[in-house]
C-alpha positions as CSV (number, residue, x, y, z in Angstrom):
1,X,-170.8,-117.4,43.0
2,X,-170.3,-118.3,46.7
3,X,-166.9,-119.7,45.8
4,X,-166.0,-116.5,44.0
5,X,-167.1,-114.4,47.0
6,X,-165.1,-116.6,49.4
7,X,-162.0,-116.5,47.2
8,X,-162.3,-112.7,47.0
9,X,-162.6,-112.5,50.8
10,X,-159.5,-114.6,51.2
11,X,-157.5,-112.4,48.8
12,X,-158.7,-109.3,50.6
13,X,-157.8,-110.7,54.0
14,X,-154.3,-111.5,52.7
15,X,-153.9,-108.0,51.2
16,X,-155.1,-106.4,54.5
17,X,-152.7,-108.5,56.5
18,X,-149.8,-107.6,54.2
19,X,-150.7,-103.9,54.4
20,X,-150.8,-104.2,58.2
21,X,-147.4,-105.8,58.3
22,X,-145.9,-103.1,56.1
23,X,-147.4,-100.2,58.1
24,X,-146.8,-101.8,61.6
25,X,-145.8,-100.3,63.9
26,X,-147.4,-96.9,63.4
27,X,-147.0,-95.7,67.0
28,X,-144.7,-96.4,70.1
29,X,-145.0,-99.8,71.7
30,X,-145.2,-100.8,75.4
31,X,-143.4,-103.8,77.0
32,X,-144.6,-105.0,80.4
33,X,-142.0,-106.3,82.9
34,X,-143.4,-108.4,85.7
35,X,-140.7,-107.2,88.2
36,X,-139.7,-104.0,89.8
37,X,-137.4,-101.3,88.5
38,X,-133.7,-101.9,89.0
39,X,-133.9,-105.7,89.0
40,X,-132.1,-107.8,86.3
41,X,-135.2,-108.2,84.0
42,X,-136.0,-104.5,84.1
43,X,-132.3,-103.5,83.7
44,X,-131.8,-105.8,80.7
45,X,-135.2,-105.0,79.1
46,X,-134.3,-101.3,79.0
47,X,-131.0,-102.2,77.3
48,X,-132.2,-104.6,74.7
49,X,-135.1,-102.3,73.6
50,X,-133.0,-99.1,73.4
51,X,-132.5,-99.3,69.7
52,X,-136.1,-100.2,68.8
53,X,-136.7,-96.7,67.3
54,X,-133.9,-97.1,64.8
55,X,-134.9,-97.3,61.2
56,X,-133.1,-100.7,60.9
57,X,-135.2,-102.0,63.8
58,X,-138.9,-101.3,64.4
59,X,-138.7,-97.5,63.8
60,X,-140.7,-96.9,66.9
61,X,-139.5,-96.8,70.6
62,X,-140.6,-99.3,73.2
63,X,-141.6,-98.0,76.6
64,X,-141.0,-100.3,79.7
65,X,-144.0,-100.6,82.1
66,X,-143.4,-102.4,85.4
67,X,-146.2,-104.5,87.0
68,X,-144.4,-106.3,89.8
69,X,-145.9,-108.6,92.4
70,X,-146.1,-112.2,93.6
71,X,-143.0,-113.3,91.8
72,X,-144.3,-112.2,88.4
73,X,-147.8,-113.5,88.7
74,X,-149.4,-110.0,88.9
75,X,-147.9,-108.9,85.6
76,X,-148.4,-112.1,83.7
77,X,-152.0,-112.5,84.9
78,X,-152.7,-109.0,83.6
79,X,-150.9,-109.8,80.3
80,X,-152.8,-113.0,79.7
81,X,-156.2,-111.7,80.5
82,X,-156.3,-107.9,79.8
83,X,-153.5,-106.9,77.3
84,X,-154.7,-106.0,73.8
85,X,-153.4,-108.5,71.2
86,X,-152.7,-105.8,68.7
87,X,-148.9,-105.9,68.5
88,X,-148.4,-102.8,70.6
89,X,-148.4,-104.5,74.0
90,X,-145.4,-106.8,74.5
91,X,-144.2,-108.4,77.7
92,X,-140.9,-109.7,78.9
93,X,-141.0,-113.4,79.8
94,X,-138.9,-115.2,82.4
95,X,-138.5,-119.0,82.1
96,X,-138.7,-121.1,84.2
97,X,-140.7,-118.7,86.3
98,X,-144.0,-118.4,84.4
99,X,-144.0,-122.1,83.3
100,X,-143.3,-123.3,86.9
101,X,-146.0,-121.1,88.3
102,X,-148.5,-122.4,85.7
103,X,-147.7,-126.0,86.7
104,X,-148.2,-125.3,90.4
105,X,-151.5,-123.5,89.6
106,X,-153.4,-120.5,91.0
107,X,-152.6,-118.4,87.9
108,X,-154.5,-117.6,84.7
109,X,-151.7,-118.3,82.2
110,X,-149.6,-121.1,80.7
111,X,-147.4,-121.4,77.6
112,X,-150.7,-121.5,75.6
113,X,-151.5,-118.0,76.7
114,X,-148.6,-116.3,74.9
115,X,-146.7,-116.2,71.6
116,X,-142.9,-116.0,72.0
117,X,-141.0,-113.6,69.7
118,X,-137.3,-113.9,70.6
119,X,-135.0,-114.6,73.6
120,X,-132.3,-112.2,74.6
121,X,-130.5,-113.7,77.6
122,X,-129.8,-116.7,79.9
123,X,-129.0,-115.7,83.5
124,X,-128.0,-118.5,85.9
125,X,-129.0,-118.5,89.6
126,X,-126.1,-118.0,92.0
127,X,-125.7,-118.2,95.8
128,X,-124.6,-115.0,97.4
129,X,-123.7,-113.9,100.9
130,X,-122.8,-110.5,102.4
131,X,-119.2,-109.3,101.8
132,X,-118.4,-109.8,105.5
133,X,-120.0,-113.2,105.9
134,X,-118.1,-116.0,107.5
135,X,-119.4,-118.4,104.8
136,X,-116.9,-118.7,102.0
137,X,-118.0,-121.7,100.0
138,X,-121.0,-123.9,99.3
139,X,-119.5,-126.4,101.7
140,X,-119.6,-123.8,104.5
141,X,-123.3,-123.1,103.6
142,X,-124.3,-126.7,103.7
143,X,-122.4,-127.3,106.9
144,X,-124.2,-124.4,108.6
145,X,-127.6,-125.5,107.2
146,X,-127.1,-129.0,108.5
147,X,-126.0,-127.9,112.0
148,X,-128.8,-125.3,112.2
149,X,-132.0,-126.7,110.4
150,X,-134.3,-123.9,109.3
151,X,-132.0,-121.1,110.5
152,X,-130.1,-120.4,107.2
153,X,-132.3,-117.6,105.9
154,X,-132.1,-117.2,102.1
155,X,-133.8,-114.5,100.0
156,X,-135.2,-114.9,96.5
157,X,-137.4,-113.1,94.0
158,X,-140.5,-115.1,94.7
159,X,-142.1,-118.6,94.8
160,X,-141.5,-121.0,91.9
161,X,-139.2,-118.6,90.1
162,X,-135.7,-119.7,89.1
163,X,-134.3,-118.7,92.5
164,X,-136.8,-120.8,94.4
165,X,-136.2,-123.8,92.1
166,X,-132.5,-123.5,92.7
167,X,-133.2,-123.4,96.5
168,X,-135.4,-126.5,96.3
169,X,-132.7,-128.3,94.3
170,X,-130.0,-127.3,96.7
171,X,-132.0,-128.5,99.7
172,X,-132.7,-131.8,98.0
173,X,-129.0,-132.3,96.9
174,X,-127.5,-131.3,100.3
175,X,-130.2,-132.9,102.6
176,X,-130.8,-129.5,104.2
177,X,-133.8,-127.3,105.0
178,X,-133.1,-123.6,104.4
179,X,-135.5,-120.9,105.2
180,X,-136.3,-119.5,101.8
181,X,-137.8,-116.1,102.0
182,X,-139.5,-114.7,98.9
183,X,-139.2,-110.9,98.8
184,X,-141.5,-108.3,97.3
185,X,-139.9,-106.4,94.5
186,X,-138.1,-109.1,92.7
187,X,-134.4,-109.7,92.4
188,X,-133.4,-106.2,93.4
189,X,-135.2,-106.4,96.7
190,X,-133.8,-109.9,97.3
191,X,-130.3,-108.6,96.8
192,X,-130.9,-105.6,99.1
193,X,-131.9,-108.0,101.8
194,X,-128.6,-109.8,101.6
195,X,-126.6,-106.5,101.5
196,X,-128.5,-105.1,104.5
197,X,-127.9,-108.3,106.5
198,X,-131.6,-109.1,106.8
199,X,-130.9,-112.6,105.6
200,X,-127.8,-114.8,105.8
201,X,-127.6,-115.4,102.1
202,X,-129.6,-115.2,98.8
203,X,-130.2,-117.0,95.6
204,X,-130.2,-114.4,92.8
205,X,-129.5,-113.7,89.2
206,X,-125.9,-113.8,88.1
207,X,-126.3,-110.4,86.5
208,X,-127.6,-108.7,89.7
209,X,-125.0,-110.5,91.8
210,X,-122.2,-109.6,89.4
211,X,-122.9,-105.9,89.8
212,X,-123.3,-106.2,93.6
213,X,-119.9,-108.1,93.9
214,X,-118.2,-105.5,91.7
215,X,-119.4,-102.9,94.1
216,X,-117.9,-104.9,97.0
217,X,-121.3,-105.7,98.6
218,X,-121.5,-109.5,98.3
219,X,-119.5,-112.7,97.7
220,X,-120.7,-115.2,95.1
221,X,-120.1,-118.8,96.3
222,X,-121.7,-121.0,93.6
223,X,-123.4,-121.0,90.2
224,X,-126.4,-123.2,89.4
225,X,-125.4,-124.2,85.9
226,X,-123.7,-127.0,84.1
227,X,-120.5,-124.9,83.4
228,X,-118.7,-121.9,84.9
229,X,-119.8,-118.6,83.5
230,X,-117.5,-116.3,81.6
231,X,-118.5,-113.4,83.9
232,X,-117.4,-115.4,86.9
233,X,-114.6,-117.7,85.8
234,X,-113.3,-118.2,89.4
235,X,-116.6,-119.2,90.9
236,X,-117.3,-122.9,90.7
237,X,-120.7,-124.4,89.8
238,X,-122.8,-126.2,92.5
239,X,-122.0,-129.5,90.8
240,X,-118.2,-128.8,91.0
241,X,-118.8,-128.4,94.8
242,X,-120.5,-131.8,95.1
243,X,-124.1,-130.6,94.8
244,X,-126.4,-132.1,92.2
245,X,-127.9,-128.8,91.1
246,X,-128.2,-128.6,87.3
247,X,-129.3,-125.7,85.0
248,X,-133.1,-126.0,85.5
249,X,-133.2,-122.6,87.3
250,X,-131.3,-120.7,84.5
251,X,-133.4,-117.6,83.8
252,X,-134.2,-117.3,80.1
253,X,-135.5,-113.8,79.2
254,X,-137.2,-112.6,76.1
255,X,-140.2,-111.0,74.5
256,X,-143.7,-112.3,73.9
257,X,-147.1,-111.1,72.8
258,X,-150.6,-112.2,73.9
259,X,-152.3,-115.1,72.1
260,X,-154.5,-113.7,69.3
261,X,-151.9,-111.2,68.1
262,X,-152.2,-111.1,64.2
263,X,-149.9,-113.6,62.5
264,X,-148.4,-110.9,60.2
265,X,-147.4,-108.8,63.3
266,X,-145.9,-111.8,65.0
267,X,-143.9,-112.6,61.8
268,X,-142.6,-109.0,61.6
269,X,-141.6,-108.9,65.2
270,X,-140.0,-112.4,65.0
271,X,-137.9,-111.2,62.0
272,X,-136.9,-107.9,63.5
273,X,-136.4,-108.3,67.3
274,X,-133.5,-110.8,67.2
275,X,-131.5,-108.4,65.0
276,X,-132.4,-105.6,67.4
277,X,-130.9,-107.7,70.3
278,X,-127.8,-108.3,68.2
279,X,-127.0,-104.6,67.9
280,X,-123.4,-103.9,69.0
281,X,-124.4,-101.1,71.4
282,X,-126.8,-103.5,73.1
283,X,-124.1,-106.2,73.4
284,X,-121.6,-103.7,74.9
285,X,-124.1,-102.4,77.5
286,X,-125.2,-105.9,78.5
287,X,-121.6,-107.0,78.9
288,X,-120.8,-104.0,81.0
289,X,-123.7,-104.9,83.3
290,X,-122.6,-108.5,83.7
291,X,-125.7,-109.7,81.8
292,X,-125.2,-112.9,79.8
293,X,-126.8,-112.8,76.3
294,X,-128.3,-115.8,74.6
295,X,-130.2,-114.7,71.4
296,X,-132.8,-117.2,70.2
297,X,-135.3,-116.9,67.3
298,X,-139.1,-117.5,67.7
299,X,-138.8,-121.2,66.5
300,X,-135.9,-121.8,69.0
301,X,-137.9,-120.3,71.9
302,X,-141.0,-122.4,71.0
303,X,-138.7,-125.5,71.3
304,X,-137.1,-124.2,74.5
305,X,-140.5,-123.5,76.2
306,X,-141.6,-127.1,75.3
307,X,-138.4,-128.6,76.7
308,X,-138.7,-126.5,79.9
309,X,-142.3,-127.5,80.3
310,X,-141.4,-131.2,80.3
311,X,-138.3,-130.7,82.6
312,X,-140.3,-128.7,85.1
313,X,-143.2,-131.1,85.1
314,X,-140.8,-133.8,86.2
315,X,-138.7,-131.7,88.6
316,X,-141.6,-130.1,90.4
317,X,-143.3,-133.4,90.8
318,X,-140.2,-134.7,92.6
319,X,-139.8,-131.6,94.8
């Protein structure tokens, strides 16, 4: 009798889960972005979710909610500890940011706190200076930094985000000591600091820098990646300029849900969201904004997170 009751309960649970997956979502969703409005993550999140309400996508819109602060820590702490795991509260992730922050400690999240859904982009870090700067190459940057220890002021979006990791790698590779200044408000604020002349240079996202260079506000001197980027074919990588700075700081962006979200909801999102990212309207708007896309499925993101965890454990121990 007990076996019959247990079996019936399992069948009922399965049917309930199937029904939930078929009905989900029944209302609009929210996606939290841990950075301010206007920055690369916010800019891209609004583009990649713009077709969510289409019948061939989720059939419900996704509203973007910004919770900036402390290089993403404020938003991700909230998401890990307070967000409802009901499938209606999503978040944008930034890797290496949240993984590096969890390694350094002082936060309430790690890769075990979240379930990845899909990845939409891969945005390399770049070194930028104001349009009228006398620095015209990474060699110029390194020479100034060596002649003036601690006086080369460089903005970035926070501590132990991709920008900071690139700065640490650059200092190690060049034997310099830049004055890295984390700004409040993420990449957009960090870029404004360069344009306004508040700092001598900045390490920022390629997508933010691309738009700023197109507007004539900055010069991009080097890319922290293994190969040149299609958006900046004339800008050499750091490695091409003799600096051992690899792709550890490349900013992967995607969607995740809190741990504890029902498996059937995760499965539906994982099947739908990559196709939503692949929409031709999304691709055109991302390209127009200088935002490199790199679509990955849930399984691919799980593997990427694990690889980055291992890489960052080794890198941050050495830095």
